[in-house]
N, C-alpha and C positions, 0 to 999 in steps of 0.2 A: 491498436498495435496487434500485429499478427502473432499467433501462438508459436511456440517452439516446434510444436507438432507440424504446423503448416510449413515451416522452413525445412524440417526433415523430410516431409512428404514430397516437397518440390525437388529436393536433392535426389531422392530415390527415383522419382519419375524421370528426371533428366538422365540418370544412369541406366535405368531398366527399360525405358520406353523411347525417349528421344534419341539416345545414342544408337540403338539398333536401327531405328527408322532412318537416321542420317546415313548409316553405313550401307543399308540395303532397302531403299524405298520401293518395295515390290508388294504385290498382293500377298505373296506367301509370308513375308515378314510381318506385314500388317496383321494378318490373321493369327500368326503364331504369337505375337505380342498381345493382341487384344483378347484372344481366346485362352490365354494361359491361366486366367483366374476362373475357378469354378467354386464359388462360395457355397457352403452348405446351407440348407434351409434351417433357420433358427428354430429352436425347440418349441416355441409357442406359435409357430406358423405351420401351415399346411400347404404344400405345393402339389398341384395336380396337372397332368397333361390335359390339354384341351384343344378344341378346334372350333373356330368361328369363321363363317364365310369361306370355308375351304382352306383356311390358313391355320396351321398348327401353332401352338404356343403353350404358355404355362399360366394357370390360375394360381394366385397366391392369396391366402386368407389367414386370419389369425384366430386362435382359440379364445373363447370367452371374451370377445370384443364386440360391442354393439356396432352394427353396420351403418355407415353414413350414406354410402352410395357406391357406385361403380367407377373404377378408374381404368382407362385404356392407357397403358404405359408403353411408349415407343422407344426402344433402346437405341443408343448411339453406336458408333463403330465405323463412321465414314461410309456407311452403306456397303462396306466390304467385309467387316468382321463383327464379332460379338453376337449375343443371343439373349433370350429371356433368362438363361441361367447365369450368364456373366453379370447380369444386372439385378440379381436377387437382393443385394444390399438396398437398392432403391425400392423394389416391389415389396420386400418384406417389411421395410419401415412403414410404407404406406398402408400395408395390410394391418400392422399393429395399431395404426392410427384410425382404423375403422373402415378402410376401403376394401372392396372386393376387386382385386386387381387382375387384369388379363394383360400379359405381355406377349404379343405375337412374334413368331419367328418369320418375319417377312423375308421375301426373297432378296438375295444379295448380289451385288455386282462383283466381277464382270459377267458372270454367268447370266445374270438378269439385271440389265441396266434400266435406267429411268425409262418409263414410269412404273415399272413393276411394283416398286415399293408403295407408291401412292395407291395403286390398284388394290394391293393387299390390305393396306390400312383402311381404305374405304369399305372394302368387303367386310372386314371385322366390325367396323363401326355400325354399318347397316344391320349386320347380324345381331349386334347387341340391341338395337332398337326393335328389330323384329321379334326378339326373344322377350320383349316386354320391359326393357330398361327404359326408364323415364329420362329423357335428355336433360331435364332439370336437375337430376341427381347423378349425372354422368359428367366426369371431367377427363381431360386428356393431359398427359405430361410426357416430356421427352427430354433427353440430353443430347447435345451436340448434333449429329445427323438426325437423331430422334426428335430434337427440337425443330429442325428444318421440316421433318415429316409431319409434325404436329401442325405447323402453320400451313403446309401444303394441303393437308387433309381438310382443315377448316375452309380453305379457299375452294376446294372441290365441293364441300358440303354446301357452301353458299351458291356455287354455280348450279348445283342440281336441286336447290331448294329444299335441302334436308336440314332438319333442326340442328343447330349448333350445340356443343356441350355447354355446361353452365360456366366453365372457366378452364383456362389452360395454364400450365406451369412449364417454363422453358429454362433448362439449365445449360448455360453456355451454348446457345443454338448457333449453328452455322446457317446464316440467312443470305449470304452473298457468295455464290460460287464463281464470281468473277474476281474475287479476292481483292476488292478495291479499297477496303478499309485501311485507314492510316496505321492501325495496330498490326497489320500484316507485316509491315516493315519495322515499326518502332518496337514491337515486342517479339521480333523474330528470335532474339537471343535470350530474352527473359522467360519466354514460354517454356514451361517444364515438360511439355509433351511434343509439340509440333514445330515444324519449320515451314517457311513459305514454299520451299521446294516440295516438301511432302504433300502439302495441300494441293498443289498443282498436279502432282502425280495421282493423288486420290480422286480429284475431279475428273481426270481423263479416264480412270478405271470405271467410275460411276456413270459418266455421261457419254463416253465415246465421242462422237462428233456432234452431239446435241448442243444447242445454244445455251450456255450457262446463264444468259439473261432472261430465259424463260421464267416468268413469275412463279411457276410451280417448282422450279429448281432454286431460284433465288427470291424468296418471298419479300425481301427488302424492296424489290422493284414492283411489287403487286399493289393493287388498290386494297387496302386493309379494312375498308368500311364494312361494318356488320359482323366482324369477328368478335368472339367472346372476350370478357375481361382476361387480361394476361399478366403473368408474373415472369420476370426475367432476372436471373442471377448469373453473374459472371465474375471472373478473376481479373483484377487490374493488370496482371502480368501476362495474361494469355494472349495468344495471337488473334483469337476470335473476339476480343473485347469489343471492337467497334461494330461487330455484327449485332450485338445486344444493344449497344448505345443508340445506333441509328434506327434499329427496328423499333425500339421503345419510343423514339421521337416521332417516327412516322405513324405509329399506332395512336399516339396522343393526338396528332394532327387529324387523325381520322375519327376522333371522338370516342376512342376506346379507353376504358379504364386500364391503366398500366401501373404496375408496381415494379420498379427497377432498383436493384441494389448490387453493388460490387464490393469485393473483398481484396485486400492486398495479399501478395505472396502465394496464396493457395494455388494449387495446380488446377488445370482444366477438370471439370466435373468432380471437384473434390468431395462433393456430398456422398459419393460412393464409398468414401473412407470415413463415414461419420462416426464409426465406433472409436476411431483414434483422433480425429481432428475436431476440436470444438467448433470451428467455423462451419463444419459440415452439419453439426447438430443445430447450430444457430440458423443456418439457411433453411433446413427442413422444418424447423419450428415456425419460421415465417411463412413457409408454404402451407403448413397446417392452418394457420390463422386465416390466410388468404382463401383457401379452398372452403373452409368451414363457413366463412362469411357468405360465400356464394351458394353453398349447399348446406343449409343449416340442418342440424340433427332433428 
């Protein structure tokens, strides 16, 4: 049974996010809504500006916490908005759990369309390895478009023969930019944040005329063999639900260890509201167990 907090959060998201998107599905509106939140750094965490591979971003660590390893966190925002700062609720939670987290501010569309974002993520990842980070103690996580970027990064690493991370965690990833999943239609009204029309607008802003079936754009259509163990969490009411369900199935068919779980009622990337939503804390606790199993202390 969903918590009352999940019901309230979904209602707020429909009013504060989905409604303005439906009224004005433009780059300006997307950025205004996505960038409105600027969460402070928790008292027991330390945020520092950084740069890896020529890409600026933010390091997040926690005070008096033993370090497990390094996490590359790739924020969502449809490749149009958001930043390392809007996603501090994610990076600070992982920092308090023992990860030294770097969240890059990769280039955004339409000023920088595909494949600029993959180029930036790849540069950051290689810089981490060059600096001495052991890939066996390196994990990658991302939400929404950041989940898409996580998978695309792993595909590029395989293509170039670069060591994969120990594991990846994907929160409601967008894995099919052709928007062919059944939930694009069935959850169009129940989704607390997005509509099918907005997704199509966002894809055009991100891709221009590039083919959305490109496996680096839509990893659902890629050969997933050789990718690291993956966790996927999604909402049963969100429009991107089938992206997670189908990707999990394809990954299993490719021999990859997959942990998939869905929750009712909660809005897209509800973990970012973990301070208020118990399902957010439940999701992140499962991520903790999954990552620690692949990167033992």
